[in-house]
Phi, psi and omega in degrees: 000131180274145177291151179255129185230127175235126181249128176253127175281331176227099188291126176288161183285339177231132175236130172257130183253120177274119182270120177304151181304320184295339180256352181294142182064027175235156173295133176222161176241129176246125183241128176241126180212147180289146179268354175232150181291136179278333179211137179251126179280136174281136182245153179278184182298338181262006177090003178274145174302136178304134177081004183302307186293321179298324180280340188250336180300126179077011183279342184296128183242007182270200178295150182303141180274138181229138177280126177289153174307141184267353178083184182273149179289133179291130177276126181243161178288148177293143173282142179269000000 
């Protein structure tokens, strides 16, 4: 069975969906999503959203974070 796709250039306020007989009384998934992005985030030179770090630095409110011991550095054979 092929999926049914309907694209609206000017979305009406009410849409009625006609369900084909083959799909009636069966589980189906109906997805409505915009075809264009509604807002574009400005990014810095490294690709992060502008203001990201200013909004998140110091935001942690749980127990203080502690770095666990890292153990001993693994000794490896020298490369030839």
